[in-house]
C-alpha positions as a LaTeX table, in Angstrom:
\begin{tabular}{lrrr}
\hline
Residue & $x$ (\AA) & $y$ (\AA) & $z$ (\AA) \\
\hline
Met1 & $-10.97$ & 27.06 & 92.67 \\
Leu2 & $-8.10$ & 25.13 & 94.24 \\
Thr3 & $-8.87$ & 23.46 & 97.51 \\
Pro4 & $-7.01$ & 25.66 & 100.26 \\
Val5 & $-3.58$ & 23.45 & 101.75 \\
Ile6 & $-1.99$ & 24.33 & 104.76 \\
Ser7 & 0.71 & 22.20 & 105.84 \\
Leu8 & 2.35 & 22.46 & 109.46 \\
Leu9 & 5.67 & 21.88 & 110.66 \\
Thr10 & 6.44 & 22.69 & 114.41 \\
Asp11 & 8.46 & 21.20 & 117.64 \\
Phe12 & 5.55 & 21.17 & 119.72 \\
Gly13 & 5.18 & 17.56 & 119.60 \\
Leu14 & 2.91 & 14.84 & 119.79 \\
Ser15 & 1.19 & 14.95 & 123.33 \\
Asp16 & $-0.37$ & 18.54 & 124.20 \\
His17 & $-2.95$ & 20.37 & 122.24 \\
Tyr18 & $-1.14$ & 23.12 & 120.53 \\
Val19 & $-1.39$ & 21.91 & 117.03 \\
Gly20 & $-4.84$ & 21.35 & 117.19 \\
Val21 & $-5.58$ & 24.61 & 118.85 \\
Met22 & $-3.60$ & 26.41 & 115.55 \\
Lys23 & $-6.05$ & 23.97 & 113.69 \\
Gly24 & $-9.14$ & 25.30 & 115.22 \\
Val25 & $-8.40$ & 28.72 & 114.74 \\
Met26 & $-7.44$ & 28.28 & 111.09 \\
Leu27 & $-10.97$ & 26.21 & 110.22 \\
Glu28 & $-13.00$ & 29.10 & 112.24 \\
Ile29 & $-11.36$ & 31.72 & 109.59 \\
Leu30 & $-11.30$ & 28.63 & 106.66 \\
Pro31 & $-13.37$ & 25.86 & 107.19 \\
Glu32 & $-12.72$ & 24.26 & 104.13 \\
Ala33 & $-9.08$ & 24.03 & 104.30 \\
Val34 & $-6.93$ & 20.97 & 104.27 \\
Phe35 & $-4.55$ & 20.25 & 106.40 \\
Ala36 & $-0.88$ & 18.18 & 105.80 \\
Asp37 & 0.94 & 17.32 & 109.34 \\
Ile38 & 4.99 & 17.30 & 107.55 \\
Thr39 & 6.14 & 16.96 & 111.45 \\
His40 & 5.67 & 17.78 & 115.05 \\
Leu41 & 8.59 & 16.62 & 116.25 \\
Val42 & 11.38 & 18.76 & 115.13 \\
Ser43 & 13.79 & 18.87 & 118.04 \\
Pro44 & 12.66 & 21.35 & 120.73 \\
Gln45 & 14.16 & 24.91 & 119.46 \\
Asp46 & 16.15 & 23.48 & 116.95 \\
Val47 & 15.76 & 26.12 & 113.91 \\
Arg48 & 18.19 & 24.63 & 111.80 \\
Glu49 & 16.43 & 21.02 & 112.33 \\
Gly50 & 13.71 & 22.55 & 111.17 \\
Ala51 & 14.78 & 24.05 & 108.02 \\
Tyr52 & 16.17 & 20.62 & 106.90 \\
Ala53 & 12.45 & 18.77 & 107.45 \\
Leu54 & 10.89 & 21.76 & 105.10 \\
Met55 & 13.55 & 22.13 & 102.30 \\
Asn56 & 12.88 & 18.22 & 102.41 \\
Ser57 & 9.15 & 18.55 & 102.45 \\
Val58 & 8.19 & 21.68 & 100.09 \\
Pro59 & 9.03 & 20.00 & 96.47 \\
Phe60 & 6.20 & 17.41 & 96.95 \\
Phe61 & 3.46 & 20.06 & 97.50 \\
Pro62 & 0.95 & 21.78 & 95.41 \\
Asp63 & 2.34 & 25.36 & 94.59 \\
His64 & $-0.52$ & 26.67 & 96.03 \\
Thr65 & 0.04 & 25.81 & 99.71 \\
Val66 & 0.94 & 27.74 & 102.62 \\
His67 & 3.25 & 26.25 & 105.04 \\
Leu68 & 3.23 & 27.39 & 108.55 \\
Val69 & 6.23 & 26.79 & 110.23 \\
Val70 & 6.49 & 27.15 & 114.07 \\
Val71 & 10.09 & 26.17 & 115.75 \\
Asp72 & 10.18 & 29.72 & 117.46 \\
Pro73 & 12.79 & 29.48 & 120.20 \\
Gly74 & 12.60 & 33.89 & 120.15 \\
Val75 & 8.83 & 33.88 & 120.62 \\
Gly76 & 7.84 & 37.01 & 122.55 \\
Ser77 & 11.14 & 38.82 & 121.69 \\
Arg78 & 11.50 & 41.03 & 119.08 \\
Arg79 & 12.09 & 38.50 & 116.41 \\
Arg80 & 9.02 & 39.43 & 113.24 \\
Ala81 & 7.06 & 37.32 & 112.20 \\
Val82 & 6.59 & 37.19 & 108.72 \\
Ala83 & 5.03 & 35.98 & 105.15 \\
Val84 & 7.17 & 34.78 & 102.31 \\
Glu85 & 5.62 & 33.96 & 98.84 \\
Thr86 & 7.46 & 31.73 & 96.24 \\
Pro87 & 6.71 & 30.21 & 92.76 \\
Arg88 & 6.46 & 26.99 & 95.25 \\
Gly89 & 4.50 & 27.91 & 97.76 \\
Lys90 & 3.67 & 30.61 & 100.41 \\
Phe91 & 5.13 & 30.37 & 104.15 \\
Ile92 & 4.28 & 31.88 & 107.84 \\
Ala93 & 6.93 & 31.83 & 109.99 \\
Pro94 & 9.28 & 33.53 & 112.71 \\
Asp95 & 12.02 & 35.29 & 111.22 \\
Asn96 & 14.50 & 33.18 & 112.51 \\
Gly97 & 16.49 & 31.59 & 109.73 \\
Val98 & 13.92 & 28.30 & 109.64 \\
Leu99 & 13.23 & 29.56 & 106.39 \\
Ser100 & 16.81 & 29.71 & 105.05 \\
Tyr101 & 17.32 & 26.40 & 103.22 \\
Val102 & 13.77 & 26.55 & 101.18 \\
Leu103 & 14.97 & 30.42 & 99.91 \\
Gly104 & 18.80 & 29.52 & 99.81 \\
Gln105 & 18.62 & 27.83 & 96.76 \\
Gly106 & 17.94 & 30.48 & 94.13 \\
Val107 & 14.28 & 30.88 & 94.46 \\
Pro108 & 12.73 & 34.02 & 93.91 \\
Phe109 & 10.56 & 35.43 & 96.90 \\
Arg110 & 8.86 & 38.39 & 98.19 \\
Ala111 & 8.44 & 38.79 & 102.25 \\
Val112 & 6.52 & 41.20 & 104.70 \\
Glu113 & 6.07 & 41.50 & 108.10 \\
Leu114 & 3.00 & 39.94 & 109.80 \\
Ser115 & 2.19 & 43.46 & 111.65 \\
Asn116 & $-1.03$ & 43.87 & 110.43 \\
Pro117 & $-3.69$ & 43.27 & 113.63 \\
Ala118 & $-6.81$ & 42.82 & 111.09 \\
Tyr119 & $-5.20$ & 39.14 & 110.49 \\
His120 & $-3.96$ & 38.61 & 114.36 \\
Leu121 & $-6.49$ & 37.13 & 117.06 \\
Glu122 & $-7.82$ & 39.64 & 118.97 \\
Glu123 & $-5.47$ & 38.71 & 121.96 \\
Ile124 & $-1.90$ & 38.52 & 121.66 \\
Ser125 & $-0.20$ & 36.01 & 124.34 \\
Thr126 & 3.78 & 36.47 & 124.92 \\
Thr127 & 4.12 & 32.78 & 124.77 \\
Phe128 & 1.84 & 31.41 & 121.90 \\
His129 & 2.44 & 33.11 & 118.33 \\
Gly130 & 1.66 & 30.10 & 116.53 \\
Arg131 & $-2.34$ & 30.60 & 117.87 \\
Asp132 & $-2.46$ & 34.30 & 117.72 \\
Ile133 & $-0.10$ & 35.28 & 115.11 \\
Phe134 & 0.46 & 32.65 & 112.45 \\
Ser135 & $-2.11$ & 30.31 & 112.26 \\
Pro136 & $-4.51$ & 33.25 & 111.27 \\
Ala137 & $-2.28$ & 34.60 & 108.76 \\
Ala138 & $-1.69$ & 31.00 & 107.50 \\
Ala139 & $-5.89$ & 30.89 & 106.73 \\
His140 & $-6.11$ & 34.32 & 105.78 \\
Leu141 & $-2.92$ & 33.50 & 103.03 \\
Ala142 & $-4.65$ & 30.36 & 102.07 \\
Ala143 & $-8.16$ & 31.93 & 101.36 \\
Gly144 & $-6.68$ & 34.32 & 99.19 \\
Val145 & $-5.34$ & 37.51 & 101.11 \\
Ser146 & $-2.91$ & 38.99 & 99.59 \\
Leu147 & 0.71 & 39.11 & 101.20 \\
Glu148 & 0.70 & 43.18 & 101.35 \\
Glu149 & $-2.25$ & 43.32 & 103.47 \\
Leu150 & $-0.50$ & 41.41 & 106.15 \\
Gly151 & 2.06 & 44.23 & 106.95 \\
Pro152 & 4.91 & 45.87 & 105.10 \\
Ala153 & 7.66 & 44.87 & 103.02 \\
Val154 & 10.75 & 43.09 & 104.39 \\
Glu155 & 14.11 & 43.06 & 102.50 \\
Asp156 & 16.43 & 41.89 & 105.45 \\
Leu157 & 15.38 & 38.28 & 106.28 \\
Val158 & 17.46 & 36.36 & 109.11 \\
Trp159 & 19.48 & 33.66 & 107.70 \\
Leu160 & 20.95 & 30.55 & 109.19 \\
Pro161 & 24.64 & 29.65 & 107.54 \\
Leu162 & 24.17 & 27.82 & 104.12 \\
Pro163 & 25.50 & 24.49 & 104.17 \\
Gly164 & 28.56 & 24.33 & 102.42 \\
Leu165 & 30.18 & 22.73 & 99.79 \\
Glu166 & 32.96 & 22.59 & 98.02 \\
Ile167 & 34.17 & 21.33 & 94.60 \\
His168 & 38.11 & 20.31 & 93.61 \\
Pro169 & 39.68 & 18.34 & 91.23 \\
Asp170 & 40.37 & 15.75 & 93.34 \\
Arg171 & 37.59 & 15.87 & 95.87 \\
Ile172 & 34.14 & 17.37 & 96.89 \\
Val173 & 34.08 & 18.49 & 100.71 \\
Gly174 & 30.35 & 18.72 & 101.95 \\
Glu175 & 28.71 & 18.49 & 105.76 \\
Val176 & 26.20 & 16.73 & 107.24 \\
Ile177 & 22.93 & 18.96 & 107.09 \\
Gly178 & 20.04 & 16.39 & 108.62 \\
Val179 & 19.91 & 13.57 & 110.84 \\
Asp180 & 16.60 & 11.38 & 110.37 \\
His181 & 14.85 & 8.87 & 112.72 \\
Phe182 & 16.81 & 5.98 & 111.89 \\
Gly183 & 20.11 & 7.42 & 112.22 \\
Asn184 & 20.85 & 8.29 & 108.36 \\
Leu185 & 22.91 & 11.15 & 107.73 \\
Gly186 & 21.72 & 13.37 & 105.15 \\
Thr187 & 24.95 & 15.51 & 103.17 \\
Ser188 & 25.07 & 19.02 & 101.47 \\
Ile189 & 26.55 & 16.87 & 98.80 \\
Asn190 & 23.30 & 17.20 & 96.31 \\
Ala191 & 21.65 & 16.78 & 93.73 \\
Leu192 & 22.84 & 13.67 & 92.60 \\
His193 & 21.52 & 11.52 & 89.72 \\
Trp194 & 22.37 & 8.39 & 88.11 \\
Ser195 & 23.46 & 8.54 & 84.66 \\
Ala196 & 22.69 & 6.28 & 81.87 \\
Arg197 & 26.37 & 4.14 & 82.27 \\
Glu198 & 25.78 & 4.13 & 86.21 \\
Asp199 & 27.92 & 6.78 & 86.55 \\
Leu200 & 26.43 & 9.56 & 89.39 \\
Val201 & 26.25 & 13.22 & 88.41 \\
Leu202 & 26.26 & 15.94 & 90.63 \\
Asp203 & 24.37 & 19.21 & 90.01 \\
Pro204 & 25.58 & 21.33 & 93.22 \\
Val205 & 22.70 & 23.07 & 94.91 \\
Trp206 & 25.09 & 24.70 & 97.80 \\
Gly207 & 28.07 & 26.63 & 97.52 \\
Glu208 & 29.50 & 28.59 & 94.80 \\
Lys209 & 28.04 & 28.39 & 91.30 \\
His210 & 29.93 & 24.90 & 89.52 \\
Glu211 & 29.05 & 23.29 & 86.32 \\
Pro212 & 27.81 & 19.49 & 87.23 \\
Val213 & 30.53 & 16.69 & 87.78 \\
Glu214 & 30.08 & 13.46 & 86.65 \\
Phe215 & 32.47 & 10.26 & 88.51 \\
Ser216 & 32.10 & 6.77 & 89.06 \\
Ala217 & 30.23 & 5.72 & 91.67 \\
Ser218 & 31.92 & 2.52 & 92.31 \\
Asn219 & 35.42 & 4.21 & 92.44 \\
Val220 & 34.87 & 6.84 & 95.01 \\
Glu221 & 35.61 & 7.07 & 98.61 \\
Val222 & 33.55 & 8.87 & 101.09 \\
Glu223 & 35.13 & 9.68 & 104.56 \\
Ile224 & 33.43 & 10.99 & 107.55 \\
Gly225 & 35.53 & 11.21 & 110.73 \\
Asp226 & 37.68 & 8.36 & 110.83 \\
Leu227 & 34.87 & 6.17 & 108.36 \\
Lys228 & 35.88 & 5.26 & 104.95 \\
Leu229 & 33.06 & 3.89 & 102.49 \\
Lys230 & 33.73 & 2.61 & 99.21 \\
Gly231 & 31.46 & 3.59 & 96.50 \\
Ile232 & 28.28 & 5.03 & 96.48 \\
Ala233 & 25.35 & 2.43 & 96.43 \\
Arg234 & 21.60 & 2.36 & 95.10 \\
Thr235 & 19.93 & 0.72 & 98.09 \\
Phe236 & 20.63 & $-0.12$ & 101.42 \\
Ser237 & 20.72 & $-3.87$ & 100.83 \\
Ala238 & 23.98 & $-3.33$ & 98.61 \\
Val239 & 25.43 & $-4.24$ & 102.01 \\
Glu240 & 25.04 & $-6.70$ & 104.95 \\
Pro241 & 22.85 & $-5.74$ & 107.92 \\
Gly242 & 24.86 & $-3.74$ & 110.64 \\
Glu243 & 27.41 & $-2.55$ & 107.61 \\
Ala244 & 27.77 & 1.22 & 106.93 \\
Leu245 & 27.33 & 2.45 & 103.60 \\
Ala246 & 26.93 & 5.72 & 100.89 \\
Leu247 & 24.01 & 6.23 & 98.99 \\
Val248 & 22.07 & 8.59 & 96.93 \\
Gly249 & 19.06 & 9.26 & 99.28 \\
Ser250 & 15.39 & 9.67 & 98.49 \\
Glu251 & 16.18 & 13.62 & 98.14 \\
His252 & 19.01 & 12.95 & 95.78 \\
Ala253 & 21.71 & 13.92 & 98.09 \\
Leu254 & 24.49 & 11.92 & 99.48 \\
Asp255 & 23.20 & 9.77 & 102.39 \\
Leu256 & 25.42 & 7.93 & 104.97 \\
Ser257 & 23.52 & 5.21 & 106.66 \\
Ile258 & 24.41 & 1.28 & 108.65 \\
Asn259 & 21.74 & $-1.01$ & 106.70 \\
Gln260 & 19.28 & $-1.81$ & 109.73 \\
Gly261 & 21.04 & 0.39 & 111.76 \\
Asn262 & 21.88 & 4.08 & 113.27 \\
Leu263 & 25.05 & 5.80 & 111.65 \\
Ala264 & 24.33 & 9.09 & 113.64 \\
Lys265 & 24.64 & 7.00 & 117.09 \\
Val266 & 27.42 & 4.65 & 116.31 \\
Leu267 & 29.59 & 8.24 & 114.99 \\
Asp268 & 27.92 & 10.65 & 117.37 \\
Ala269 & 27.71 & 12.62 & 114.43 \\
Ser270 & 25.56 & 15.87 & 113.90 \\
Pro271 & 24.93 & 18.56 & 111.58 \\
Gly272 & 28.09 & 20.35 & 110.25 \\
Asp273 & 30.07 & 17.24 & 110.50 \\
Arg274 & 32.64 & 17.45 & 107.27 \\
Val275 & 31.82 & 14.81 & 104.71 \\
Thr276 & 34.68 & 14.30 & 101.82 \\
Leu277 & 33.74 & 12.91 & 98.71 \\
Tyr278 & 37.38 & 11.42 & 96.95 \\
Leu279 & 36.93 & 10.94 & 93.36 \\
\hline
\end{tabular}
């Protein structure tokens, strides 16, 4: 039997008791559960930030992981609670679009509503579904309960707008989709891989289906706002401390950064900002 793994991603912060209580609920149901905290510092109610963090984390977990996601500004409203099963893991989350980036890359999935009271706590609050609905469902799912037992099928999940990406003969137009703790800007221009000739190959994840695009990393120009950057680097140290650069980040996306600085703060940048790569 595989060890049951449950990841947690929330906007609950680290100073309150909420995350610990959810783990307690799950341990009561599944004492052998192993927990992995992705982050609890998603900006409060920022569903898109949660979707970005989840997208970048899931590929590094075992396929049998149950991912418990609670970024839930609509708690207590008529928004649904859902469970989703994919070949790369199972998910428990509010139906508010927080799973969009994980599911929006063409992965097959099945979804159900968490409506079976047998897999809830006996008393349901209107303000803490993470404890009363999501956590019990995650533990039961990790223990082997089938998706269908949790509730009826859902065919119309709520979706965030997916990241934009346009490919033209002379340029690639994307957008910022995430900002990390260091102020690095992750973009929708991914997935990028280095070729044997030190060129880059873009195998597009977002936008309309397109064949891979190969280009010289040293001969391109990257533009965001008034900032123009020449070439795409491999490491932060390709430029002096305090200088801005474009590089291929750890998630194989085009990232924009300042070596030992905070580019998001300097540019006042945020998700949705246009990024253009001139070939």
